[in-house]
KOLTOR-279042 format. One record per residue (C-alpha): residue in one letter; y, x, z. Coordinates in steps of 0.2 Angstrom, whole numbers, plus 5000, padded with zeros to 4 digits. Each point is the difference from the previous one (the first is absolute). Last residue first. Example, Ala and Ser with C-alpha at 12.3 -4.5 7.8 and 13.67 -1.06 7.14 Angstrom:
BEGIN
S499550685036 A498349945003 
//
This chain:
BEGIN
I552154345281 I499650184999 T499150085014 T499950195004 T498850145001 L500450184998 P498550094992 A499350175002 T500850134989 I499550054982 A499650194998 S501450094992 S500350014981 L500150144987 D500249984982 G501950034998 G501549925010 D499250065016 H499349835005 A499849925018 A498849865004 F500349845009 R499049845007 Y500649835003 E498749875006 Q500449814998 E499749855011 G500449844991 Q501049944985 P500250104985 A501750074996 S501249884991 A500650054983 A499249854992 S500949885012 E499349915015 E501149865008 I500150045018 L499549925017 V500250055019 V499449895014 T500150015019 V498849905011 T499849995019 G498449945009 D499349845007 F499149924986 D498949855007 A500749874988 S500050114985 R501650074994 T500649974982 L501350114991 S500849934984 V500950084986 D500949874989 T500349964982 L498449994990 D500149904984 P498850114990 G498850125007 A500450165010 V498750145003 L499950045018 S499750175009 V499850035019 L499950155011 H499649965018 L500850115013 A499049985016 N499749895016 G498649894994 S500049854989 L500449964981 A499349854992 A499850034981 T501650014991 E500849854991 V500549944982 D500549825000 D499849904984 G501749944993 T501349895009 G500350145012 T499150135010 L499750195000 A498950035016 L499850115016 T498649955012 V499950035019 N498650025012 G499549955018 A499650095016 T500550155010 S501650054990 G501450115007 T500450074983 I499749944982 T500850094985 V499949914983 A500350124986 G500649984982 R499649964982 Y500649884988 T499350014982 R500949924986 G499249864989 D501349875004 T501550065008 I500549965018 A501849995006 V499749975019 A500249845010 N499450015018 S498549925008 V499349995018 T498349925003 S499649965019 G498450005010 A500750135012 A501949995001 G501250074988 S501050154994 F500150034981 D501950034999 L500650084984 S501250155002 D498950114989 L498649894992 L500250074982 D499950185007 V500750124987 R499350104985 S501250114991 T499350165006 D498549984989 G498550125002 D499750185005 I501850075005 V500050195001 A501350075013 I500550184998 T500250155012 M500450184996 G499550155010 P499050084986 A500449924982 L499349844995 D499549944983 Y498949845001 I498349984993 G499549824997 L499249855007 S498250074999 D498649875004 A499249984983 D499950194996 T499650075018 D498849865003 L499849995019 T498649895006 N500549825006 G499949935017 V501850005003 A500949984983 T500550174993 R501750074996 F500250184995 V501650105000 E500350174991 L501250135008 A501150124990 T500650184999 T498850085013 N499850195002 P501550015012 D499249885012 S501349905011 H499549824996 R500849834999 L499549824994 E500449835007 I499049864994 V500749825000 A498749864997 R500249854990 G499749814998 L500949965016 G499750165011 G498950145003 E500550175007 A499450174994 S500550165009 L499950194997 T500550155011 A498549985012 L498949974985 D500350194995 P499750024981 Q498650124995 A500850174996 P500250054982 L498750134993 D500750174996 G500050074982 L498849964986 D499550174993 S499050055016 G499149834999 V498350075000 V500050185005 Y499150104986 E498950164999 V499350054983 V498350084999 A499850124985 T499549914984 P498249964996 D498850104989 G499449924984 S499049844998 V498549944989 G499949815002 D499549974982 A501849934997 R500750175005 L500750025017 A501650085007 T500150035019 A501449975013 R500450045018 L500949915014 D500250035019 I500849875011 E501250005015 D500449825005 E501849965003 D499949824994 D498349944998 Y498950034985 L499549914984 I499650094983 S500749974983 A499650104985 T501250064986 G499750064982 S499350144989 A498550044991 G499349835000 N499649885015 I500650075016 T498649985013 T499949985019 Q499050095013 D499850025018 W499650175007 E499050045016 T500550155011 E501549925010 G501350125007 T501449934988 L499649824996 R499150004983 H500249994982 E499150044983 V500749964983 L498850004986 I500850024983 N499449904985 A499250014983 I500650184996 L499450064983 A499950185003 T501350114991 D501150035016 A501550114997 S501249875006 A499049975016 A499549825003 R501249895009 A500449945017 S501149875010 V499649945017 R500849855007 V499849975019 E500249825005 R500549985018 A499149895013 T500949965016 P501650085008 G500949834999 Y500049864988 E499049994983 G500349864988 E500050124985 P499150165003 V501150145006 E499950144988 T499750185004 S500050144987 V499050144993 G500350084983 T499450104985 F498450075007 V499250114987 P498250004994 V498850155002 L499150024983 P498749894993 V498450094994 A499950014981 D498249984993 S500349824993 G498749884995 V499749924983 V499549825002 E499149944985 G500549894985 V500249824997 I500049865013 G499649834993 S498849975014 F498449954991 E498349995008 A498750034987 P499349854990 E498249965003 Y499149964984 A498649885002 A500949864991 T500450114985 L498250054999 A499449825000 D501349954987 L499550144988 E498149975002 P499949904984 V500550164990 A500049924983 N500150164990 T501049994984 M500049904984 H500949984983 V499349864988 V500550034982 R499949834991 A499449974983 G500649854990 E500250094983 S501150135007 G500350045018 A500849915015 E500050105016 V499349945016 Y500550065017 L499450095016 V498349915001 V499150045015 A498350105001 D498449995010 E498750114992 T498449914998 I498150015003 M500150185007 E499250005017 G498649884994 P499650114985 G500449914984 F500149844991 S501549904994 V499749834994 L500949894987 A499449825001 G499249924985 V498649925010 P500549985018 P500050135013 L498849985015 T500249965018 Q498349965008 G499650165007 V499450174993 V500150014981 G498650074990 L500850084984 A499349994982 S500850124988 T498950155005 E499950195001 G499150085014 P499749985018 V500149825006 T501349985014 V500249815005 V501849964996 E501349955014 A501349874996 T501949994998 R501249864996 K501950024996 T501049844999 G500749914986 T501849954994 T499449834995 D499549955018 D499949825003 A498949964984 D498950155003 Y500050194996 H499150155006 Q500450184994 W498550135000 S499350135011 I498350094999 G499050115012 Y499050155001 S499250105015 E499250184997 G498350065005 E499249994983 V501250024986 M500649854989 T500550004982 V500949854991 R499749924984 E501449884993 D499949824994 L499649965018 V498549905007 V500249935018 Q498449965010 N500149915017 G499349844992 S500450014981 V501750054994 H500250054982 L501350104989 V501250065013 R501350124993 G500050185003 T501050145009 T499250165006 M500650125014 R499350185002 D501250084988 S501449955012 L501849984996 E499850064982 Y498549884999 H501149865005 S500149875014 L501749945007 A499949865012 V501749915000 N501349965013 D501549914991 G501850065004 R500649994982 E499049874991 V498249994992 H499349894987 E498350024993 S500149844990 V501250084988 D498650134995 F500950154993 M500150135014 V500650184999 V499750115016 S501150105012 W499650105015 R501250095013 D499250085015 R501050075014 R500249855010 R499350065016 E501250145004 A501649914994 E499549845009 I499750095016 M501750084999 S500849834996 R499249935015 Y500650145011 L501849974994 A499849815004 R499350045017 Q501350125004 M501449874995 K499149875010 D500050115016 A501850054997 S500649824998 T501349944988 V499149994984 G500949914986 K500150144987 I498750144998 T500850154992 R498950165001 Q500650185002 I498650134998 A499650115015 E499650184998 E500050105016 V499049885011 D498950115011 G500649945017 A499449824997 A498350064996 V499349974982 G498349914998 P500849844994 W501750054993 P501350025013 V501349855003 V501850055001 I501349885006 E501949994996 R501149885010 E501549894996 E500649895014 Y499349835001 S500549975018 E498850145005 A498349905001 E500449914984 D500050174991 R500950004983 F498950114989 R499950174992 A498450074993 R498950165001 Y498350034993 G498750135004 H499350174998 P500149984981 H498449964991 R499350124987 F499349884986 Y498449984991 S500349854990 R498549924992 E500049934982 A498749894991 Q500049924983 F498849864993 D500249974982 R499049845001 S499849845009 N498849855002 R498350084999 P500750175005 S500449925018 I501349905009 H499449885012 R501349875005 S500949915014 V499250105015 F500149905016 S500650015018 R501550094996 K500750145011 W501850015000 D501450064988 I500949834998 I500449954983 G501549894997 G500749834997 W501449934988 K499449864989 G499949964982 G499950164989 D498850085012 H501450085011 R499450135012 P500850095015 S499050145008 A499249995017 R499850105016 G501349895009 A501450135000 A499550034982 A500449824996 I501850015007 H500350164991 V499349944983 L500949845002 M501750095002 E499650114985 R499749844989 L501549925007 P501150144993 T501050075014 R501950034999 D500150085017 I500249935017 H498349945004 N499850005019 H498150025004 S498749925011 Y498249984993 E498649975012 L498150035002 G499249975017 N498350004992 A499549835004 A501749934996 C499950094983 Y498349934996 E500649825005 H501550024989 W499050064986 D498849855001 Q501549885000 L500950104986 F498449984989 D500049815003 W501849994997 D499950074983 I501949984996 E500749934983 S499849825006 D501150045015 S501450054987 A500550184997 P501850055002 R501050044984 R501550105006 N499150035016 H501050005016 N499649825000 A498250025008 T498449974990 L499450184996 A500650105015 Y499649865011 A498250004995 Y499850185002 V500849995017 S498749875006 A498650114993 P500750165007 N500149925018 A501750045007 S500349835006 T501449885006 A499449834998 E500049864988 V498349914997 W498650034989 D498549905006 S498450015010 G499850175007 N501950035003 W500350074983 D501950054999 R501349944988 V501450125004 Y501550025012 R500450195000 E500350085017 T501650115002 L500350105016 A501950045000 T501150154996 L501950045002 N500550184997 D501649994990 L501249925011 T501550125003 G501250055013 N498850075013 L499249835003 Q499650015018 F501650105004 S501049854993 A500349894985 R499649825005 I498749934990 R499949854988 V498350004991 S499349904986 L498150004995 L499349934984 A498349964993 L500449944982 P499749834992 K500150004981 G501549964988 F501250135006 N501849995003 I500250085017 P501850055007 Y500649825003 E501649994991 P501750005008 K500550174994 I500850135011 S500750184996 Q500050115015 V501250145004 S499450145012 W500650115014 L501850024997 N500550125014 V501449975013 T500750145011 E501149935013 S499850115016 H501650055008 V500150135013 P500050144987 D501649934992 T499750014981 S500449824998 K499449924983 V501549954989 G500149814997 V498949874991 R498250064996 D499749944982 I498449914993 R500149954982 V498649894992 D499849994982 W499149844994 R498549964989 G499749814999 R500049835009 S501849945003 P501350025013 L498950125011 D499649945017 F500350125015 T499050095013 Y500750135013 S498850115011 R500350105015 F498950145007 F500150105017 A500050185006 Q500350015019 T501750065007 T500649835003 Q501649905000 G500049924983 A501149924987 Y499749964982 G501449914989 V499649924984 E501250004985 E499349864989 V499549974982 E501450084990 Q499849984981 W500150154989 V500650004982 E499150114988 T498549914992 G498350074995 A499149945015 Q500949855007 R501250065014 I499850015019 S501050065015 Y499550035018 L501350085012 V499350095016 E501050015016 V499750115015 G500049975019 R500050095017 P499749945018 R500150125015 V498650115008 D500750065017 G500450185002 D501449965013 S501650064993 T499450074983 S499249834996 I498650024988 R500149904984 H498749894993 L498949944985 G498250064999 G499650184995 P498949954985 F501049844995 Q499049934986 L500549874988 I498949884990 V500749914985 R499349834995 V500349934982 R499749834994 T499649914983 S499250144991 N499449974982 E499950184995 A500050135015 T501750045008 T501150144994 M500750135012 I501750075005 Y500450105016 P501850025003 R501050165003 D501849955000 E501350134996 L501350065012 P501750054993 G500350174994 A499850195006 I498350084995 P498350005008 N498750124991 G498749924989 A500050144987 A500949884987 D501449975013 T499849875015 P501049855005 P500149975019 Q498749875006 P500149815003 G498449935008 E498450115003 L498649874998 E498650125005 L498549994988 S498249935005 V499849914983 G498449904999 Q499949874986 E499149845006 Q499449874988 V499749845010 I499149864991 E499949845011 R498849925012 V499350145010 L499649955018 S499649824994 I498450044989 P499649854989 A498749885007 D498250034994 D499249864991 P499350104986 R499250135012 G500650185002 E499650045018 R501849995005 V500650095016 E501750005008 Y500850135011 Q501350025014 V500250165009 G501350055014 T498750085010 M498450084995 D498349965008 D499749864988 I500250124985 P498550105006 V500550185001 D499150144990 G501350004986 I500749834999 R498549895003 I499349834995 D498349975008 S499849844988 I500149944983 K498749884992 L500250004982 P500149864987 G500950064991 Y500450134987 G500850165007 F500650075016 C501849964997 F501450055011 L501749935003 A501250105011 R501549975011 L500850145011 Y501149975015 Q501550095006 D500649965018 D501850005006 G500249814997 V498849964986 V500050124985 E498949984985 T498950134991 Y499149984983 P498250014993 P499849994981 A498849864996 I498150014997 F499950155011 V498250064999 P498749965014 A499250155010 A498249955001 R498650005013 I498449944992 R498849855000 G499249944984 L501250024985 P501950045000 L500849974983 P501650094999 I501449934988 P500050114985 E501550114996 G501649954991 P501050025016 R499050105013 A501050005016 Q499050105013 N499349985017 R499250155007 W498450025009 G499550184994 S500850094986 I498350074995 S499249834999 Y501349924989 A499950154989 D498249974998 E500249824997 Q501450044987 S498650104991 R500050185000 G500250134986 N498750074988 K498149995002 M499949835008 E498249985007 P498849894990 L499649825005 T498349975008 P498849884993 V498549945010 L498350034990 A500450195001 N499150094985 L501650074994 G500350085016 A498450114997 V500850054984 A501550065009 L498950095012 A499350094985 G501650125000 L500949995016 G501649934996 V499949835009 V500149884986 T499949845009 G498849884994 V499849854988 F498249954998 I500249825003 A501049964984 N501249865003 T501450124997 G501750065006 A499750185005 V499250074984 G501649964990 L501249895010 G501249984986 T501850005005 F500749844994 G501749945007 A499449835007 Y501249995015 Y499450005018 L500949885012 S501449924991 G498749914990 T498550124999 I498550065008 Y499350074984 N498749924989 A498950124991 V498449905002 V500949835000 G500149934983 A498150004997 I500150184996 G501750095003 L499550134988 V500450155011 A498749955012 N498750064987 V500050185006 E498450025009 P499149874989 P500150104984 L501549964989 A499749944982 V501650004989 V499749904984 V501250024985 R499849864988 T500650034982 G501049864991 D501350124993 H499350184998 P499850115016 R501150155002 T499150155007 R501150155004 A500349975019 W498349945004 A499150154992 S499850115015 R499449845010 P498549994989 V499949854988 L498349914998 A499849914983 E499449834996 K499849914983 G500049814997 D501650004990 H500950095014 H499550055018 I500850145009 T499250085016 V500750075016 R499050055015 A501250035015 A499550135013 D501350134995 L501349865000 V499649955018 H499950195005 E501850024993 A500749865010 A500549834991 G501849964999 P499749864988 I498249954997 L500049884985 A501650054993 A499750195003 V498349984991 V500849924985 D501350134999 A498750145001 V499049924986 T501550024990 Q501249864994 E500749964983 G500849835002 L499549855011 L499050015016 D498949865007 V499450025018 T498449955010 K499350025017 R498249965005 G499049925013 V498249955003 D499250024983 P500150194999 L499150025017 A499650185002 A501250074987 N501549905007 I501049964985 A501750044992 I500349924983 G501350054987 H500449904984 I501050094987 M501149894989 
//
């Protein structure tokens, strides 16, 4: 048996992966078993040794395939920190977002998926790649071949997709997302309307979902829409709009019905008609079938006698059989009838005898008519297989949206551009505790990515360094750092953590026990002094690179509804207009142009100021350093004017070293050392000034009271060069307990420089405006006509419609055509505009006005060509003669009981009809509301128009209401509860007193107010129950004569009171005369 071990070379005791192989295996086989699918650069970086019988041998990669270890041999594969993510260290490093979300198919991250803080983007400019390796915050490499699904998703725009077998999306932070179809959408028919039902998934819950849009239109502004939202919580109720599985098979074929037989070439031949059914097979385990039919031309026949639309019908036969059998079972023959020329849909649903796969046969019954006045085409639109199960069978809560929407112009037949604003609920730091809230803070998103249930193996709270996350959260909040991105690819957890951390200027870190990170910020202490006294084999490298003109990056712009934008940031010192060579960078999670510019600028500063790469070998275990530590680096190779020594003796302000130092008169010197106490085991850097004593000495006079203790390691040198600030990139394990420490420049000013950067104003507009030299040609008038504005009567305003277009030979880009107009004889022109290179403009003049017209074509920049010649036009010349206003002397209107009788006549040859208006006295004429109708009338004819109900009669006719003063006279009348009784009380010859009319009986009386004065008084009473009589009461001093008329009001009765009747003549087209003055009459 061969025992294989893969280890992290920097921390060999933290995590490892082992495998035992039987049989004859090569070293290449062992490596493949330990890191399956590893990329070439991962394999190149691996250091492989074999151990057997106490002996060790290094195996170069070129020999892996032909080296076969003996039984019992250990094969150790050591990976440098930049590629150690492929090991799955501590059981979570290589964890993919899994379950049904992201599967654990292993595709090694290589340099990208690492906890090494030096990982950078290879930008293809020589030493710039080296500069990228010195970045403290990792950036994943660009894809060299092909595109990710996220790239394809961006290119296709906001499109909803069905992605079976693919990961369920994971929106993080705050981002607009197009959800995926989690169940097939399907159509339904209700009445004549077609609806679409769809079920979408935004990803793992919980998610706050808002601002739902279809295209650019908010869903709440659309008609005929119902929707449900589920945030994705364990107690969410099931979706009700989509409760079963419906698999729809689109067909869109005509059901032809019986057809003549055909020969082999498809030509009709003699013989009996043959059925042409459509046969399809349902999905497995179906329990019901729904068939949707379309009638594209409606169902109707046109009457040849009067042209009216008459009913028409067709029949369709539905049959089934179990798949694989021969005998058909008739389900039903269904008739469909219609009397419409508009397209419509119908559906038919039936249960299957048993669950399974069934063949469905759909036949049109009878021969289709070929008569052109018949419309009876029927298309098979789709067939649906239905299963009763809920469409979602998933063990974790999902954020869902279901929609039912009426298909119409607002949907354009499909629903594939629905989006919504998603906000991830996470544990967020509120200043005193971690509470659930929506947040894009990288620290909160980082914790979510590690602990939430989208993980195959989520980390527990005890595996999270919450103290670090609290500090990081506050740092991100102070600097406005956020991470918002919709992960839709199969993304290794480590890669996701790298992106999230980078958005917060940090790097993920797992110390073997807890997940935390390293923030690239200015630290207030130096953890270690590294010098020749505690290290050896110092190496230094500086990159001298030719920087590009700038960086470019794509991002989802929150200011533009998260549409994708590209931004270019010039390199410091390069003007925006001089950028010719811009390197593409990928920075995920940034949704603001300002923040993206700041992130790109920061990476440029880091590339410029972290050019140095240092390494030393350290042996002393107590001199412990970790990735991300700030250290003070003092070496002769770094500065031959710096000296390191250990303190032998301290007396007063004098410190004696075990090394001799040299001082020159006129220069300042100092020392620095690391200070420790019980509460600070890491140590802090201390500095002190030294009294300059020219010459060579080992005794130093220290200024001040802060002195290094005996045994402390002290760096001595000129005051301006005491130490070189550095940061540890990673620590690599060596042989015999040695550790190789790799460092780069600390750049403590990085945050301040980033904060001081002023982002340029970003508009998203790409390219420059290129003007045109072509001068527009003279346009062409294509028509001038007069229209009567709707609702206009008489020789008043007319709408003149002027049509024009650009010249056919015009090569200029015409933005609009200026139409100028004026009354003939005037000197000033009025203007209106036709948008585009052709169209129609409307202007208002009075009938018979003589006007001048001319047109000029204009470019978008306002440059115009020559105008047309002036065109003269008489308004209304193409309409004909105006009908004469009706003569009131030939018209009459007489009021009566619930009606008025209007007699109409005219003698105008231009008039074909008269329109009648009725307006209550005191009201203003409303030509729309007051029109009673237009009545055809030839010259010389007379017609009577009845306005109201001719069936109304006087209920008091022949009844006697005479009586003396002070009397009440009653007569029995048939009175109906709830009906209105109206009439007139006429008083004549009265000088005093009053009368009252009432409906009386055993119920509550209903009476008018007291009526007095010689006049016709209109009355209206609403009857109550148990009223049987009409009573007239005279006051004791009444001395006049009274007559009473009363009718029962009907729905057809004309309004009671004084009414004004007006009239207008029509010519049968668009012209109307002016409206007459009123004829007034009273309707009782």
